[in-house]
C-alpha positions as CSV (number, residue, x, y, z in Angstrom):
1,X,-22.9,-8.5,21.2
2,X,-22.2,-5.0,19.9
3,X,-24.7,-3.9,17.4
4,X,-23.1,-0.5,16.6
5,X,-21.3,-0.3,13.2
6,X,-17.5,-0.1,13.5
7,X,-16.1,3.1,11.8
8,X,-14.1,2.2,8.8
9,X,-10.6,3.7,9.1
10,X,-10.0,6.8,6.9
11,X,-7.3,6.5,4.3
12,X,-5.7,9.7,5.3
13,X,-5.5,8.6,8.9
14,X,-4.1,5.2,8.0
15,X,-1.2,6.8,6.1
16,X,-0.3,8.9,8.9
17,X,0.2,6.2,11.4
18,X,3.6,5.3,12.9
19,X,3.5,1.9,11.2
20,X,4.5,2.4,7.6
21,X,1.8,1.5,5.1
22,X,2.2,0.1,1.6
23,X,-0.7,1.1,-0.6
24,X,-1.5,-1.0,-3.6
25,X,-3.6,1.0,-6.1
26,X,-5.3,-1.6,-8.2
27,X,-8.1,-2.4,-10.6
28,X,-10.3,-5.7,-10.8
29,X,-9.7,-5.9,-14.5
30,X,-5.9,-5.5,-14.3
31,X,-4.0,-8.8,-14.8
32,X,-0.7,-7.4,-13.3
33,X,-2.7,-6.2,-10.4
34,X,-3.9,-9.7,-9.7
35,X,-0.3,-11.1,-10.0
36,X,0.5,-8.7,-7.1
37,X,-1.8,-10.4,-4.8
38,X,0.3,-13.4,-3.8
39,X,3.4,-11.1,-3.7
40,X,1.8,-8.8,-1.1
41,X,0.7,-11.7,1.1
42,X,4.2,-13.0,1.2
43,X,5.6,-9.6,1.9
44,X,3.1,-9.2,4.9
45,X,3.9,-12.6,6.1
46,X,7.7,-11.7,5.9
47,X,7.3,-8.3,7.6
48,X,4.6,-8.9,9.9
49,X,3.5,-5.9,12.0
50,X,6.2,-3.6,10.9
51,X,4.2,-3.0,7.7
52,X,0.5,-2.5,6.9
53,X,-0.6,-3.1,3.5
54,X,-3.9,-1.8,2.0
55,X,-5.5,-2.1,-1.4
56,X,-7.2,1.0,-3.1
57,X,-9.5,0.2,-6.1
58,X,-8.9,3.2,-8.5
59,X,-12.3,2.6,-10.2
60,X,-14.0,3.0,-6.7
61,X,-11.8,5.7,-5.4
62,X,-10.7,8.0,-8.3
63,X,-10.0,11.0,-6.1
64,X,-7.4,8.9,-4.0
65,X,-5.8,7.9,-7.2
66,X,-5.7,11.5,-8.7
67,X,-4.3,12.9,-5.6
68,X,-1.2,10.7,-5.8
69,X,-0.8,10.8,-9.5
70,X,-1.6,7.3,-10.1
71,X,-1.5,7.0,-14.0
72,X,-1.3,3.2,-14.2
73,X,-2.2,0.1,-12.2
74,X,-0.8,-1.4,-10.2
75,X,0.9,1.5,-8.4
76,X,2.7,0.9,-5.1
77,X,3.2,3.9,-2.7
78,X,5.1,3.5,0.7
79,X,3.9,5.9,3.2
80,X,5.3,6.6,6.7
81,X,3.7,9.3,8.9
82,X,1.9,10.7,5.9
83,X,5.0,11.0,3.8
84,X,5.7,9.2,0.7
85,X,8.9,7.2,0.9
86,X,8.7,5.4,-2.4
87,X,6.2,5.1,-5.3
88,X,6.4,2.8,-8.4
89,X,4.0,1.8,-11.0
90,X,3.9,-1.8,-12.3
91,X,4.3,-5.4,-10.8
92,X,7.2,-5.7,-8.5
93,X,8.7,-9.2,-7.5
94,X,8.4,-9.9,-3.7
95,X,12.2,-10.1,-3.2
96,X,12.8,-6.7,-4.9
97,X,9.7,-5.1,-2.9
98,X,11.1,-6.4,0.4
99,X,14.5,-5.0,-0.4
100,X,13.3,-1.5,-1.5
101,X,10.9,-1.2,1.5
102,X,13.6,-2.4,4.0
103,X,16.1,0.1,2.7
104,X,13.6,3.0,2.7
105,X,12.4,2.2,6.2
106,X,16.0,1.9,7.4
107,X,16.9,5.4,6.0
108,X,13.8,7.0,7.3
109,X,13.6,5.6,10.8
110,X,14.0,9.0,12.6
């Protein structure tokens, strides 16, 4: 049994990975943020290993929120190799989210 603590991946490293990353900036007190949870689960199931999804609590990570000009929650940002491909504030239906992400990834596959 390994007793060493596993190092948590750093946000800046995760968003620079080859696999695209959808970041959900949320807050625990935000009702639309809670509505996004099942949407993101469905999206992950649909896209599998072609997309990573991470959640960032803006109250616990104000610097990350400020760095990406997150003014409201939820805010979704799609990163690929550290670049922002798409950003939107507000809850997004799963079909629309899937469509936007697929389009952005297909146009940025170089």
